[in-house]
C-alpha positions in Angstrom: -26.5 34.1 -24.3 -26.6 34.0 -20.5 -26.3 30.6 -18.9 -28.1 30.0 -15.6 -26.2 28.4 -12.8 -27.3 25.0 -11.9 -28.8 24.1 -8.5 -26.2 22.8 -6.0 -26.1 19.0 -5.9 -24.2 16.6 -3.6 -21.1 15.1 -5.0 -18.1 13.2 -3.9 -15.1 15.5 -4.4 -11.7 13.9 -5.4 -8.8 16.3 -5.7 -5.3 15.3 -6.9 -2.1 17.4 -7.2 1.4 16.4 -8.6 4.3 17.2 -6.2 6.9 19.7 -7.6 5.1 20.0 -10.9 6.2 23.6 -11.6 9.9 22.6 -11.2 9.8 20.4 -14.3 10.3 21.5 -17.8 7.4 21.5 -20.3 8.2 18.1 -21.8 8.1 16.4 -18.4 5.0 18.3 -17.3 3.2 17.1 -20.4 4.3 13.5 -19.6 3.1 13.8 -16.0 -0.3 15.2 -17.0 -0.9 12.4 -19.4 0.0 9.8 -16.8 -2.2 11.4 -14.2 -5.2 11.2 -16.5 -4.4 7.6 -17.2 -4.1 6.7 -13.5 -7.4 8.4 -12.6 -9.2 7.0 -15.6 -8.2 3.4 -14.7 -9.0 4.0 -11.0 -12.5 5.4 -11.7 -13.3 2.6 -14.2 -12.3 0.0 -11.6 -14.7 1.6 -9.1 -17.5 1.4 -11.6 -17.7 5.2 -12.3 -19.2 5.7 -15.7 -18.5 8.8 -17.8 -21.9 10.2 -17.1 -21.3 9.8 -13.4 -18.3 12.1 -13.2 -17.0 15.6 -14.0 -13.3 16.3 -14.4 -11.6 19.6 -14.5 -8.0 19.8 -15.5 -6.0 22.1 -13.2 -2.7 21.8 -15.0 -0.8 20.2 -12.1 -3.8 18.3 -10.9 -7.4 17.4 -11.3 -10.8 18.1 -9.7 -13.1 15.2 -10.1 -16.7 15.3 -9.0 -18.4 11.9 -8.7 -22.0 11.0 -8.4 -23.1 10.3 -4.8 -24.5 7.0 -6.1 -20.9 5.6 -6.1 -20.1 4.2 -2.7 -17.2 6.1 -1.1 -15.9 2.8 0.3 -15.2 1.7 -3.2 -13.5 4.9 -4.1 -11.4 4.8 -0.9 -10.2 1.3 -1.6 -9.2 2.4 -5.1 -7.3 5.4 -3.7 -5.5 3.2 -1.2 -4.6 0.3 -3.5 -5.1 1.0 -7.2 -3.4 4.4 -7.4 -0.4 3.5 -5.3 0.1 0.4 -7.4 -0.2 2.3 -10.7 2.3 5.0 -9.5 4.7 2.3 -8.4 4.7 0.7 -11.8 5.0 4.0 -13.6 7.9 5.3 -11.4 9.8 2.0 -11.9 10.2 2.9 -15.6 10.2 6.7 -15.5 13.4 8.7 -15.4 14.3 10.5 -12.2 13.1 13.8 -13.6 9.7 12.3 -14.5 8.9 10.6 -11.2 5.3 11.3 -10.0 4.1 11.7 -6.5 0.5 12.7 -5.6 -1.4 14.5 -2.9 -5.0 13.4 -2.8 -8.1 14.5 -0.9 -11.5 12.8 -0.8 -14.3 14.9 0.5 -18.0 15.5 -0.2 -20.4 18.3 -0.3 -22.7 20.6 -2.4 -21.4 21.9 -5.7 -23.1 23.9 -8.4 -22.0 24.7 -11.9 -21.9 28.3 -13.1 -20.7 28.1 -16.8 -19.8 31.1 -18.9 -20.0 31.0 -22.7 -16.6 30.6 -24.3 -14.9 29.4 -21.1 -14.5 26.1 -19.4 -15.0 25.3 -15.7 -17.2 27.3 -13.4 -17.6 25.2 -10.3 -19.0 27.0 -7.3 -19.5 25.8 -3.7 -18.2 26.4 -0.2 -17.6 22.6 0.3 -15.4 22.5 -2.8 -13.5 25.5 -1.6 -12.9 23.9 1.8 -11.7 20.7 0.0 -9.2 22.6 -2.1 -7.8 24.1 1.1 -7.3 20.7 2.6 -5.3 19.8 -0.5 -3.1 22.8 0.0 -2.7 22.2 3.7 0.9 22.1 5.0 0.2 18.9 6.9 -0.6 17.0 3.7 2.4 18.4 1.8 4.7 17.5 4.7 3.3 14.1 5.0 4.2 13.3 1.4 7.6 15.0 1.7 8.5 12.9 4.7 7.4 9.5 3.3 8.9 7.2 0.7 5.4 6.4 -0.6 4.4 7.7 -4.0 1.2 9.3 -2.7 -0.6 10.5 0.4 -4.4 10.5 1.1 -6.3 12.9 3.3 -10.1 12.8 3.9 -12.4 15.4 5.2 -14.2 15.0 8.5 -17.6 14.1 6.9 -15.9 11.3 4.9 -14.0 10.1 8.0 -17.0 10.2 10.3 -19.5 8.8 7.8 -17.4 6.1 6.2 -13.8 5.5 7.4 -14.3 5.2 11.2 -16.8 2.4 10.8 -14.2 0.0 9.5 -15.8 -1.1 6.3 -14.0 -3.7 4.2 -10.5 -2.5 3.3 -10.7 0.5 5.5 -8.9 0.6 8.8 -9.6 3.7 10.9 -6.5 3.1 13.1 -4.5 3.8 10.0 -5.8 7.4 9.9 -4.7 10.2 12.2 -6.3 13.6 12.8 -4.6 16.9 11.9 -6.1 20.3 12.6 -5.0 22.6 9.7 -5.2 26.3 9.1 -5.5 27.6 5.5 -6.5 31.1 4.5 -8.0 32.0 7.9 -10.0 28.7 7.9 -9.4 26.1 10.6 -10.2 22.7 9.2 -10.1 19.0 10.2 -8.1 16.6 8.0 -7.7 12.9 8.5 -4.4 11.6 7.1 -3.8 8.0 6.1 -0.5 6.7 7.5 1.5 7.3 10.6 2.0 10.8 12.0 5.2 12.5 11.1 6.8 11.9 14.5 6.1 8.2 14.2 3.7 8.0 17.1 0.4 6.2 16.7 -2.7 8.3 17.2 -5.9 6.3 18.0 -8.5 6.8 15.3 -11.0 7.9 18.0 -8.7 10.7 19.3 -10.3 13.4 17.1 -13.9 14.1 16.4 -14.5 10.5 15.6 -14.9 9.2 19.1 -14.2 9.4 22.8 -10.5 8.5 22.7 -9.6 11.7 24.5 -11.4 10.5 27.5 -10.0 7.0 27.6 -6.7 5.6 28.7 -4.7 2.8 27.2 -6.6 -0.2 25.7 -9.8 1.9 25.9 -9.8 2.0 29.7 -10.9 5.0 31.7 -8.1 6.9 33.4 -7.5 6.6 37.1 -9.5 8.9 39.4 -7.5 11.8 40.9 -5.8 11.2 44.3 -8.2 11.8 47.1 -11.3 11.5 45.0 -14.0 9.2 46.3 -14.4 5.9 44.5 -17.6 5.6 42.6 -17.9 1.8 43.1 -15.9 -1.3 44.1 -13.6 -1.8 47.0 -11.1 0.7 48.6 -8.2 -0.4 50.7 -5.8 1.5 52.9 -3.0 -0.5 54.6 -0.3 1.3 56.4 3.0 -0.4 57.3 3.7 -4.1 57.8 3.0 -6.9 55.3 -0.5 -8.0 54.2 -1.1 -11.5 52.8 -4.6 -12.4 51.6 -5.1 -15.8 50.1 -7.9 -18.0 48.8 -10.6 -15.4 49.3 -12.2 -12.2 48.2 -11.6 -8.9 49.9 -14.5 -6.5 49.5 -15.2 -3.4 51.5 -13.2 -0.5 53.1 -10.3 -1.5 55.4 -8.3 1.0 57.4 -5.9 0.8 60.3 -4.4 -2.6 59.6 -0.8 -2.0 60.6 2.3 -3.7 61.8 1.0 -7.3 61.6 0.6 -10.3 59.5 -2.8 -11.5 58.4 -3.1 -15.1 57.3 -5.9 -17.5 56.4 -9.0 -16.9 54.4 -10.4 -13.4 54.7 -13.7 -12.3 53.2 -14.7 -8.8 53.9 -18.2 -7.9 52.9 -21.6 -8.9 54.2 -20.0 -12.0 55.7 -16.5 -12.0 57.3 -14.4 -14.9 58.5 -11.3 -13.6 60.3 -8.1 -15.5 60.4 -5.4 -15.5 63.0 -3.6 -12.2 63.6 0.0 -12.4 64.8 2.2 -9.6 66.0 5.3 -9.2 63.9 
């Protein structure tokens, strides 16, 4: 019997992978897989994801989870940032050193179809799913987990960051994510990592595709104009030599050629000007 592939549907894509899984013996691997299923089961249940709203595919050292688009991604993200770290912390407190579990996680979204074959399991098809798996395999995500003491690291795709994270919904702080351009199998992809960059610097959340941070200076201010460039508005001053003292007033307008003297009193330069007393130094 030939099974017909389903039409592609939009799903939230959750991918999880256990660090250093292949280096463990069979007994430890079985223990880790059971615990991963328990952690994911509890996290999805807390997010209100019913059984008929999800699809899970066991990948041995990890899981592919497709979740109905009816579940808000904000709820899922809060679970990934709080519930899973807490569950891993509790498990690792009691687990032996050989059975410690650390996870790489990616949350993405896109179109996925199901192409089943009789007598086999699985059969997921979709460009968006392929791209998400490549994010999970990205060196940036692996290195982020290796360099941290945390039990897990989360990366999100650009659509999830742009559509959800950067807006600062409850429990989500865009400043805690930083952008990383990754290359996997000839693809150049955008990944947003939760946590500080590896070098410890703070990258503004708007520095990537999420906003105009690349065109702004510190505290969101525009950078200074190049030397010699005409000012677009406001006052411009050029004082050469001597000492200038302006008190109790507003100076507005272009001033050049004030040199070698001391200006005192109230000075207003604009449509009305009251000049004070000028004394030679």
